[in-house]
C-alpha positions as CSV (number, residue, x, y, z in Angstrom):
1,M,125.5,-46.8,-61.9
2,N,124.0,-48.0,-65.2
3,L,121.2,-45.9,-64.9
4,Q,123.7,-42.7,-64.1
5,R,125.9,-44.1,-66.8
6,N,123.3,-43.6,-69.5
7,I,122.0,-40.7,-68.3
8,L,125.4,-39.0,-69.2
9,I,126.0,-40.7,-72.1
10,G,122.3,-39.5,-73.5
11,A,122.9,-36.0,-72.7
12,L,126.4,-35.7,-74.3
13,L,124.8,-36.9,-77.5
14,V,122.2,-34.6,-77.1
15,I,125.0,-31.7,-76.5
16,T,126.9,-32.9,-79.5
17,Y,124.4,-32.9,-81.8
18,L,123.5,-29.5,-80.9
19,M,127.1,-28.3,-81.2
20,V,126.8,-29.4,-85.0
21,V,123.8,-28.2,-85.8
22,Q,125.2,-24.8,-84.5
23,W,128.3,-25.3,-86.3
24,N,126.6,-25.8,-89.3
25,K,124.7,-22.8,-89.6
26,D,127.6,-20.8,-88.5
27,F,130.4,-21.9,-90.4
28,V,129.0,-24.4,-93.1
29,Q,125.9,-22.8,-94.8
30,Q,126.1,-20.8,-98.0
31,D,127.4,-17.0,-98.3
32,L,123.9,-14.5,-99.1
33,A,126.1,-11.8,-100.1
34,P,124.6,-10.5,-103.6
35,A,127.3,-10.7,-106.5
36,A,129.3,-7.2,-107.2
37,Q,127.7,-5.2,-109.5
38,T,128.9,-6.0,-113.5
39,Q,131.5,-3.5,-114.7
40,V,131.7,-2.4,-118.0
41,A,136.1,-3.1,-118.2
42,P,137.8,-1.0,-120.7
43,Q,140.1,-2.9,-122.9
44,D,143.5,-3.5,-121.6
45,S,145.8,-1.5,-124.0
46,S,149.1,-3.9,-122.1
47,D,147.3,-6.5,-123.8
48,L,146.9,-5.3,-127.3
49,P,149.2,-5.2,-130.0
50,G,150.5,-1.5,-131.5
51,D,149.9,-0.6,-135.2
52,D,152.0,-3.1,-137.3
53,P,149.8,-5.3,-138.6
54,A,152.8,-8.4,-138.4
55,A,152.3,-7.3,-134.5
56,V,148.6,-8.1,-135.1
57,A,149.0,-11.2,-136.5
58,D,151.4,-12.3,-134.3
59,H,149.4,-11.6,-131.3
60,T,148.3,-14.7,-129.4
61,N,146.6,-13.2,-126.1
62,S,144.0,-11.1,-127.5
63,D,140.0,-11.9,-127.3
64,V,139.6,-11.5,-131.1
65,P,140.8,-15.1,-132.8
66,E,142.1,-14.6,-136.3
67,A,139.7,-14.8,-139.0
68,I,139.8,-18.0,-141.4
69,N,139.6,-19.4,-145.0
70,A,137.5,-21.9,-146.1
71,D,140.3,-24.0,-145.4
72,G,140.7,-23.5,-141.8
73,E,143.8,-21.3,-142.4
74,A,144.4,-18.1,-140.3
75,L,143.7,-15.1,-142.9
76,A,145.8,-11.8,-141.8
77,Q,144.2,-8.6,-139.8
78,V,144.8,-4.6,-140.0
79,P,144.7,-2.4,-137.0
80,V,141.7,-0.3,-135.7
81,A,141.2,2.1,-133.4
82,T,139.5,1.2,-129.9
83,P,136.6,3.1,-128.5
84,S,136.2,4.4,-125.0
85,A,134.3,2.0,-122.8
86,D,131.6,4.4,-121.5
87,G,128.4,2.4,-122.5
88,Q,126.2,2.2,-120.3
89,L,124.9,-1.8,-120.5
90,V,121.8,-2.8,-122.5
91,Q,119.4,-4.7,-119.5
92,V,117.3,-7.5,-121.5
93,E,114.8,-9.8,-118.8
94,T,113.0,-12.3,-119.9
95,D,111.0,-14.7,-117.9
96,T,113.9,-17.6,-118.0
97,L,116.9,-14.5,-118.6
98,K,118.2,-11.4,-116.9
99,L,121.4,-10.5,-118.6
100,S,123.5,-7.3,-119.5
101,I,125.3,-6.7,-122.3
102,N,127.7,-4.7,-122.7
103,P,127.6,-2.1,-126.1
104,I,131.3,-2.6,-127.1
105,G,131.8,-5.7,-128.5
106,G,128.1,-6.7,-127.9
107,D,129.5,-9.2,-125.3
108,I,126.7,-10.7,-123.0
109,V,129.0,-9.8,-119.5
110,S,125.8,-10.6,-116.8
111,L,123.9,-13.6,-117.0
112,S,121.6,-14.8,-114.2
113,L,118.3,-17.2,-113.7
114,P,115.4,-16.3,-112.5
115,E,113.6,-19.8,-112.1
116,Y,116.8,-21.0,-110.4
117,P,117.5,-18.9,-107.2
118,T,121.1,-19.2,-105.1
119,R,118.9,-20.4,-102.0
120,K,115.2,-21.7,-101.5
121,D,114.8,-19.4,-98.6
122,R,115.9,-16.4,-101.0
123,P,113.6,-16.5,-104.0
124,D,114.9,-13.2,-105.0
125,L,118.3,-13.4,-105.4
126,P,118.3,-15.5,-108.9
127,F,121.5,-17.6,-109.6
128,Q,124.3,-15.9,-111.1
129,L,125.8,-17.5,-114.0
130,L,128.1,-15.0,-116.0
131,E,129.5,-12.0,-114.4
132,Q,132.4,-9.6,-115.0
133,S,132.9,-8.0,-111.7
134,S,135.5,-8.0,-109.2
135,N,134.8,-11.4,-107.9
136,R,134.1,-13.0,-111.0
137,T,135.0,-13.0,-115.0
138,Y,132.9,-15.3,-117.0
139,V,131.7,-13.8,-119.7
140,A,130.2,-14.6,-123.5
141,Q,131.7,-13.0,-126.5
142,S,130.8,-12.9,-130.3
143,G,131.7,-11.1,-132.9
144,L,132.9,-10.8,-136.9
145,T,136.7,-10.6,-137.6
146,G,138.8,-10.3,-140.2
147,Q,140.3,-7.7,-142.4
148,Q,136.7,-5.5,-142.3
149,G,135.3,-7.2,-139.8
150,P,134.1,-4.7,-137.0
151,D,135.8,-6.7,-134.5
152,K,139.6,-6.5,-134.2
153,A,142.9,-8.5,-132.3
154,T,143.4,-4.1,-131.9
155,G,139.7,-3.0,-130.7
156,R,135.8,-4.2,-130.1
157,A,133.0,-2.8,-132.1
158,R,130.9,-0.1,-130.3
159,Y,127.4,-0.2,-130.8
160,S,124.5,1.9,-131.0
161,V,120.9,0.8,-129.1
162,E,117.3,2.2,-129.4
163,Q,116.9,1.8,-125.8
164,N,118.9,0.7,-122.6
165,S,116.2,-1.2,-121.1
166,Y,114.0,-4.4,-123.0
167,K,111.7,-6.8,-121.0
168,L,110.0,-9.6,-122.6
169,A,105.9,-8.5,-122.5
170,D,103.1,-10.9,-120.8
171,G,102.3,-13.0,-124.0
172,Q,104.8,-11.8,-125.9
173,E,106.8,-15.1,-127.2
174,Q,109.8,-13.0,-128.6
175,L,111.6,-10.8,-128.0
176,V,113.8,-9.1,-130.1
177,V,117.6,-6.9,-128.9
178,D,119.4,-4.7,-132.4
179,L,123.0,-3.1,-131.5
180,K,123.9,-1.5,-135.0
181,T,127.2,0.0,-135.9
182,S,129.0,0.7,-139.2
183,S,132.1,0.7,-141.2
184,D,133.3,1.4,-144.4
185,G,130.4,1.7,-146.3
186,V,128.9,-1.6,-144.0
187,A,126.1,-1.9,-141.9
188,F,126.4,-4.5,-139.0
189,T,123.3,-5.0,-136.7
190,K,123.9,-7.5,-133.9
191,R,120.4,-9.1,-132.8
192,F,119.9,-11.2,-130.1
193,T,116.6,-13.0,-130.2
194,F,115.2,-14.6,-127.1
195,T,111.9,-16.7,-126.8
196,R,109.5,-17.4,-124.0
197,G,110.3,-20.4,-121.5
198,S,114.0,-21.1,-123.2
199,Y,117.7,-20.5,-122.6
200,L,118.9,-20.7,-125.7
201,V,119.5,-17.3,-127.4
202,D,120.0,-16.8,-131.4
203,V,122.9,-14.7,-132.1
204,S,122.9,-13.1,-135.8
205,Y,124.5,-10.6,-137.7
206,L,123.3,-8.9,-140.5
207,I,125.6,-7.5,-142.9
208,D,124.4,-5.0,-145.4
209,N,127.3,-3.8,-147.8
210,Q,126.6,-0.9,-149.6
211,S,130.1,-0.4,-150.3
212,A,132.0,-0.5,-153.9
213,Q,134.2,-4.0,-152.9
214,V,133.3,-7.5,-151.7
215,W,133.3,-7.6,-147.7
216,S,134.8,-10.6,-145.8
217,G,134.3,-11.6,-142.3
218,S,134.2,-14.4,-139.9
219,L,131.7,-15.2,-137.4
220,F,133.3,-16.2,-133.5
221,G,131.9,-16.8,-130.4
222,Q,133.7,-18.4,-127.2
223,L,133.4,-18.3,-123.5
224,K,135.9,-16.2,-121.3
225,R,136.4,-17.2,-117.3
226,D,139.1,-16.9,-114.7
227,G,140.3,-19.7,-112.5
228,S,137.7,-19.2,-109.4
229,G,135.7,-21.9,-107.8
230,D,132.3,-23.3,-108.7
231,P,129.9,-20.9,-107.1
232,S,127.2,-23.6,-107.9
233,S,129.0,-26.2,-106.0
234,S,127.7,-26.6,-102.1
235,T,130.7,-27.1,-99.8
236,A,128.6,-27.9,-97.4
237,T,128.4,-31.5,-98.9
238,G,131.7,-32.1,-99.9
239,M,130.8,-32.4,-103.9
240,A,133.1,-32.1,-105.8
241,T,132.2,-31.5,-109.7
242,F,133.4,-31.2,-113.0
243,L,134.7,-27.3,-113.7
244,G,135.9,-27.1,-116.8
245,A,135.5,-26.5,-120.7
246,A,134.0,-29.1,-122.9
247,Y,133.5,-29.6,-126.6
248,W,132.2,-31.9,-129.7
249,S,135.4,-33.3,-131.0
250,A,135.9,-34.0,-135.1
251,D,135.5,-37.5,-134.3
252,G,132.3,-37.1,-132.9
253,S,133.1,-37.5,-129.4
254,Y,132.6,-35.4,-126.3
255,T,135.8,-34.1,-124.8
256,K,136.3,-32.3,-121.3
257,L,139.4,-30.4,-120.6
258,K,140.3,-29.5,-116.9
259,L,141.8,-26.2,-115.7
260,S,145.4,-28.1,-115.2
261,E,145.2,-29.2,-118.9
262,L,144.1,-26.2,-120.5
263,D,147.2,-24.7,-118.1
264,D,149.3,-27.6,-119.4
265,M,148.4,-26.8,-123.0
266,Q,149.5,-23.3,-122.7
267,Q,152.8,-24.0,-121.2
268,K,153.4,-26.5,-124.0
269,N,152.1,-24.3,-127.0
270,S,149.6,-26.8,-128.4
271,Q,146.9,-25.4,-127.6
272,L,143.6,-27.2,-128.8
273,K,143.0,-25.6,-132.6
274,E,140.4,-28.5,-134.3
275,S,138.2,-28.1,-137.3
276,V,134.5,-29.5,-136.8
277,T,131.5,-29.9,-138.6
278,G,128.6,-28.4,-137.0
279,G,129.7,-29.2,-132.6
280,W,129.8,-26.8,-130.0
281,A,131.9,-25.3,-127.2
282,A,131.1,-25.3,-123.5
283,W,131.9,-24.0,-119.9
284,L,130.6,-26.5,-117.1
285,Q,129.7,-26.1,-113.6
286,H,127.7,-27.9,-111.2
287,Y,124.0,-28.0,-111.9
288,F,124.8,-25.5,-115.1
289,V,126.2,-25.3,-118.8
290,S,127.1,-22.5,-120.5
291,A,127.6,-23.1,-124.5
292,W,128.3,-21.7,-127.9
293,I,126.5,-23.8,-131.4
294,P,127.3,-22.4,-134.2
295,S,125.7,-23.7,-137.5
296,A,125.3,-27.6,-137.7
297,D,126.4,-27.5,-141.5
298,G,129.4,-25.4,-141.1
299,T,133.0,-26.5,-140.5
300,H,134.6,-24.7,-137.8
301,T,137.2,-24.4,-135.5
302,Y,137.5,-24.7,-132.4
303,R,140.7,-23.2,-130.0
304,T,141.5,-22.8,-126.6
305,L,143.6,-19.8,-125.5
306,K,144.8,-18.4,-122.0
307,D,145.0,-14.6,-122.1
308,R,147.4,-12.6,-120.3
309,A,145.2,-11.7,-117.2
310,G,144.9,-15.6,-116.3
311,N,141.6,-16.1,-117.9
312,Y,140.3,-19.2,-120.1
313,I,138.4,-18.8,-123.3
314,I,137.4,-21.9,-125.4
315,G,135.4,-21.2,-128.8
316,F,135.2,-21.6,-132.1
317,T,135.9,-19.6,-135.7
318,S,133.6,-20.1,-138.5
319,P,135.2,-20.0,-142.5
320,A,135.4,-16.6,-143.6
321,V,132.1,-15.6,-145.4
322,Q,131.9,-13.2,-148.5
323,V,129.2,-10.5,-149.3
324,P,129.5,-9.0,-152.5
325,A,128.9,-5.0,-153.1
326,G,125.4,-4.1,-152.9
327,E,124.0,-7.1,-151.2
328,Q,122.7,-8.5,-147.5
329,R,123.6,-11.5,-146.0
330,T,123.1,-12.9,-142.2
331,I,125.2,-15.5,-140.3
332,S,124.3,-16.7,-137.1
333,A,125.1,-19.0,-134.4
334,E,123.1,-20.0,-131.4
335,F,124.1,-19.7,-127.5
336,Y,122.9,-21.5,-124.0
337,A,123.3,-20.6,-120.8
338,G,120.9,-22.4,-118.3
339,P,120.5,-25.5,-116.8
340,K,121.9,-29.1,-117.5
341,I,117.8,-30.3,-118.5
342,Q,119.2,-33.0,-120.3
343,D,116.3,-32.8,-123.2
344,D,116.1,-29.6,-123.9
345,L,120.2,-29.6,-124.4
346,K,119.7,-32.7,-126.6
347,A,117.3,-31.4,-128.6
348,I,119.7,-28.7,-128.9
349,S,123.1,-30.4,-130.6
350,P,124.3,-33.9,-130.9
351,G,126.2,-34.6,-127.6
352,L,125.6,-31.4,-125.3
353,D,123.6,-33.5,-123.2
354,L,126.8,-35.3,-122.2
355,T,127.3,-32.1,-120.6
356,V,125.4,-33.8,-117.4
357,D,128.3,-35.6,-116.0
358,Y,127.3,-38.9,-114.1
359,G,130.8,-40.0,-113.7
360,F,132.3,-43.5,-115.4
361,L,129.0,-45.2,-114.0
362,W,127.0,-42.8,-116.4
363,W,126.2,-45.9,-117.9
364,I,124.3,-46.9,-114.7
365,A,123.0,-43.5,-113.5
366,Q,121.6,-42.6,-116.6
367,P,118.4,-45.6,-116.8
368,L,118.6,-44.6,-112.6
369,F,117.4,-40.8,-113.6
370,W,115.0,-42.1,-116.4
371,V,113.1,-44.5,-114.0
372,L,113.4,-41.5,-111.7
373,S,111.7,-38.9,-113.7
374,L,109.6,-41.3,-114.9
375,I,108.0,-42.6,-111.3
376,H,108.4,-38.1,-110.5
377,G,106.0,-38.1,-113.4
378,F,103.4,-39.4,-111.4
379,V,103.9,-38.8,-107.5
380,G,104.9,-35.1,-108.4
381,N,107.5,-35.2,-105.7
382,W,111.3,-36.1,-105.9
383,G,111.6,-37.5,-102.3
384,W,108.8,-39.9,-102.7
385,S,110.3,-40.5,-105.9
386,I,113.3,-41.5,-104.7
387,I,111.5,-43.8,-102.2
388,L,109.8,-45.6,-104.6
389,L,113.0,-46.4,-106.2
390,T,114.8,-47.4,-103.3
391,C,112.0,-50.1,-103.6
392,L,112.0,-50.6,-107.0
393,I,115.9,-51.0,-106.5
394,K,115.5,-53.5,-103.6
395,L,113.0,-55.4,-105.1
396,I,115.3,-56.3,-108.3
397,F,118.0,-57.4,-106.0
398,F,116.0,-59.2,-103.8
399,P,117.6,-62.4,-105.3
400,L,121.0,-61.8,-104.4
401,S,120.3,-60.0,-100.8
402,A,118.6,-62.9,-99.9
403,T,121.4,-65.4,-100.7
404,S,123.6,-62.7,-98.7
405,Y,121.1,-62.6,-95.8
406,R,120.9,-66.5,-95.7
407,S,124.8,-66.7,-95.8
408,M,124.9,-64.4,-92.5
409,A,121.7,-66.4,-90.7
410,N,124.0,-69.0,-91.4
411,M,127.3,-68.0,-90.1
412,R,124.7,-66.3,-87.2
413,R,123.5,-70.1,-86.4
414,V,126.6,-71.7,-86.3
415,A,128.3,-69.1,-84.2
416,P,128.2,-70.8,-80.9
417,K,129.8,-73.9,-82.8
418,L,132.6,-71.2,-83.6
419,Q,132.9,-69.5,-80.1
420,A,133.4,-73.7,-79.3
421,L,136.1,-74.1,-81.6
422,R,137.7,-70.9,-80.5
423,E,137.9,-71.8,-76.9
424,Q,138.9,-75.7,-77.6
425,Y,142.1,-74.0,-79.8
426,G,142.4,-70.9,-78.0
427,D,145.6,-69.0,-79.4
428,D,146.4,-71.6,-81.7
429,R,145.1,-69.7,-85.4
430,Q,146.3,-72.9,-87.7
431,K,144.2,-74.9,-86.1
432,M,141.8,-72.9,-85.4
433,S,141.5,-71.8,-89.4
434,Q,141.3,-75.4,-89.7
435,G,138.5,-76.4,-88.0
436,M,136.3,-73.1,-89.1
437,M,137.0,-74.7,-92.5
438,E,135.4,-78.2,-91.9
439,L,132.9,-77.0,-89.7
440,Y,131.8,-74.5,-93.2
441,K,132.0,-77.5,-95.0
442,K,130.0,-79.3,-92.8
443,E,127.4,-76.8,-92.5
444,K,127.3,-76.3,-95.9
445,I,128.4,-72.7,-95.0
446,N,130.1,-69.8,-97.7
447,P,131.8,-67.5,-95.5
448,L,132.4,-65.2,-98.1
449,G,128.5,-65.5,-99.4
450,G,127.3,-62.4,-97.9
451,C,130.3,-60.3,-99.5
452,L,129.5,-60.7,-103.2
453,P,125.9,-59.4,-103.2
454,I,126.7,-56.4,-101.3
455,L,129.8,-55.3,-103.3
456,V,127.3,-56.4,-106.7
457,Q,125.3,-53.3,-105.4
458,M,127.7,-50.7,-104.5
459,P,128.1,-49.5,-108.4
460,V,124.4,-49.2,-108.5
461,F,124.7,-46.7,-104.5
462,I,127.8,-45.1,-106.4
463,A,125.7,-43.9,-109.4
464,L,122.8,-43.2,-107.5
465,Y,124.9,-40.6,-105.7
466,W,126.1,-38.9,-109.0
467,T,122.4,-39.0,-109.9
468,L,121.6,-37.0,-107.0
469,M,124.4,-34.9,-106.9
470,E,124.2,-33.3,-111.1
471,S,120.7,-33.9,-112.0
472,V,119.5,-30.0,-111.7
473,E,115.9,-30.9,-111.5
474,I,116.3,-32.1,-108.1
475,R,118.1,-29.1,-106.8
476,Q,116.3,-27.4,-104.3
477,A,113.6,-30.3,-104.5
478,E,111.1,-30.3,-101.2
479,W,110.4,-33.6,-99.9
480,L,108.6,-33.0,-96.5
481,G,109.1,-31.3,-93.2
482,W,112.4,-29.8,-92.7
483,I,113.9,-31.4,-96.2
484,T,113.6,-28.5,-98.3
485,D,116.2,-29.6,-100.7
486,L,117.2,-33.0,-101.6
487,S,120.3,-31.7,-103.3
488,L,121.8,-30.2,-99.4
489,K,122.6,-32.0,-96.8
490,D,119.6,-32.5,-93.8
491,P,120.3,-29.6,-91.7
492,Y,119.2,-31.1,-89.0
493,F,121.2,-34.0,-89.5
494,I,118.0,-36.3,-88.6
495,L,118.5,-38.6,-91.9
496,P,122.1,-39.5,-91.0
497,I,121.0,-40.1,-87.3
498,I,118.0,-42.4,-88.4
499,M,120.1,-44.0,-91.3
500,G,123.1,-44.7,-88.0
501,A,120.2,-46.6,-85.6
502,T,118.9,-48.7,-88.8
503,M,122.7,-49.8,-89.3
504,F,123.0,-50.6,-85.8
505,L,119.8,-52.7,-85.8
506,Q,120.5,-54.2,-88.9
507,Q,123.5,-55.0,-87.3
508,Q,122.2,-57.0,-84.2
509,L,120.5,-59.5,-87.3
510,N,124.2,-60.1,-88.3
511,P,126.6,-62.8,-87.1
512,T,129.3,-61.4,-84.3
513,P,133.1,-61.6,-86.0
514,P,134.9,-64.0,-84.6
515,D,138.1,-61.7,-84.0
516,P,137.2,-60.0,-81.2
517,M,139.4,-57.2,-83.0
518,Q,136.6,-57.2,-86.0
519,A,133.8,-57.0,-83.9
520,K,135.2,-54.0,-82.1
521,V,135.6,-51.8,-85.4
522,M,131.9,-53.5,-86.4
523,K,130.3,-52.2,-83.4
524,M,132.0,-48.7,-84.7
525,L,130.7,-48.6,-88.0
526,P,127.1,-47.3,-87.6
527,I,129.2,-44.5,-85.9
528,V,131.7,-43.8,-88.3
529,F,129.1,-44.2,-91.3
530,T,126.4,-41.6,-89.4
531,F,129.0,-39.1,-89.4
532,F,130.3,-39.7,-92.8
533,F,126.8,-39.2,-94.1
534,L,125.8,-35.5,-92.1
535,W,127.3,-33.8,-95.3
536,F,125.6,-36.4,-98.0
537,P,123.2,-35.3,-99.8
538,A,119.9,-35.8,-97.8
539,G,118.1,-37.8,-101.2
540,L,120.9,-40.2,-100.8
541,V,120.8,-40.2,-97.2
542,L,117.1,-40.9,-97.3
543,Y,118.0,-43.6,-100.3
544,W,120.0,-45.2,-97.6
545,V,117.5,-44.9,-94.5
546,V,114.5,-46.8,-96.6
547,N,117.6,-49.2,-98.0
548,N,118.7,-50.3,-94.5
549,C,114.7,-50.5,-93.1
550,L,113.9,-52.8,-96.2
551,S,116.3,-54.8,-95.7
552,I,116.1,-55.4,-91.9
553,A,112.9,-56.6,-92.6
554,Q,114.3,-59.0,-95.5
555,Q,117.0,-59.7,-93.5
556,W,114.9,-60.4,-90.1
557,Y,112.6,-63.2,-92.1
558,I,115.2,-64.9,-93.4
559,T,117.0,-65.0,-90.4
560,R,113.7,-66.5,-88.4
561,Q,113.1,-69.0,-91.2
562,I,116.0,-70.5,-91.2
563,E,116.3,-70.4,-86.8
564,K,113.0,-71.9,-87.0
565,G,114.5,-74.9,-89.5
566,A,117.7,-75.7,-87.6
567,A,115.1,-75.7,-84.3
568,S,112.6,-78.2,-86.1
569,K,116.1,-80.1,-87.0
570,D,117.0,-80.6,-83.5
């Protein structure tokens, strides 16, 4: 009967495993449908004021901000005719970026990352960071605003280009794309400079004032995004990373703004408007970030806005500059769109590396990632790096773990005496408790001695979770065999099953809880944790498996030593 029962239980477990794997393939894996084609969206006339200058000044839902003076005060704008939007997008391709520029306004309306495929098994599908389509609106806008600027609340400048396609050639270090327009004797060149191996784009305006009067205008840069979800966050792992805006504030601190906060600010008419020397404005999502970084020595006004279409806007406006008649001047800002690589972001602007969001335990996660990167520099594989990091963490916590295991081993040693007390006092809980306390005192055992060391290690586990989840370096990183992406769950759930098995083995070394109900709960924990870990990143489960194996070895050795010592005394 026992053999038949065991066979039936084994068959049921196999069937359950196969059903979970098939369900994962059918319903959980990411959709590989290509992104909708980028569209050239015309200006929404319903969202634009009329020809009345006062109406233009009062219009707060336009994409184009007001120009400001050196004190951050708004300057009045004048109306301008809106050009039609029938121009062809300008296609630009480098080794790191593939993007589309709208000749109306010169905005980046599409940007993908060839070195970061959407999925490991589809290297031909680069991750789409920016796009303007039926699926999503997420664009990087910039321009010159003011009374004489080509970009105004009532319309954007229309640029001309020498060609509609640009590509960084082999051996070429930089690619320059010029968009040109002119107005009232002033020629404007909007220049995009791309550098090989870089996700940072220099956006410059060359202003050639051949008119008879002084030209004045303000540079602005902003990110506009709708409220759609994060395409780089996998629902398969249950990850919930930050999606929203961020900026470097005047007091030199990093400030994040959730979508709900932006909504509240809009409803209360308390949108962000803060003057900052240098700084940056960014939009954050899982693994990737886009950011405008104006000149570090200028004082810029950062603002947030929500337009009538429901799109969220965060950006900066620089103080108005003046170009005397017959002279030329260049003003510029930098735009970053790419992965959250901390060293690169730190080199661009102060605080930009903080967009790698490790949560409230960042002070633990940051050193963990540094050590993990250091190990990776030697072994060249993130999976083995995680294993070596686990061994290092286990070594650091060895004294604490030893204390915990000694306490558990002593509790296991006196388990027969506890059982005798239970039989002696029956249901008299008060006498049972008194007898247990006396026994613990006699045997010099702290029943809570095994809990504190475990609690101390929990922050490290949580911090490592965020490290593995947020670090783009581990995205699509292989380990061995079937683990081709350590940032995603194990596709066949082998590691979670091994984790559950090691947890069960470790539990056999622990003392049986005196309370029967508690004992039953403890027996269920390996099963519960196995299902809980099914959708965790494989890298984190790998850490837990290795940690369990090391803990089993350490606990078995300590328990054996204590039991030998007790036997010799007897």
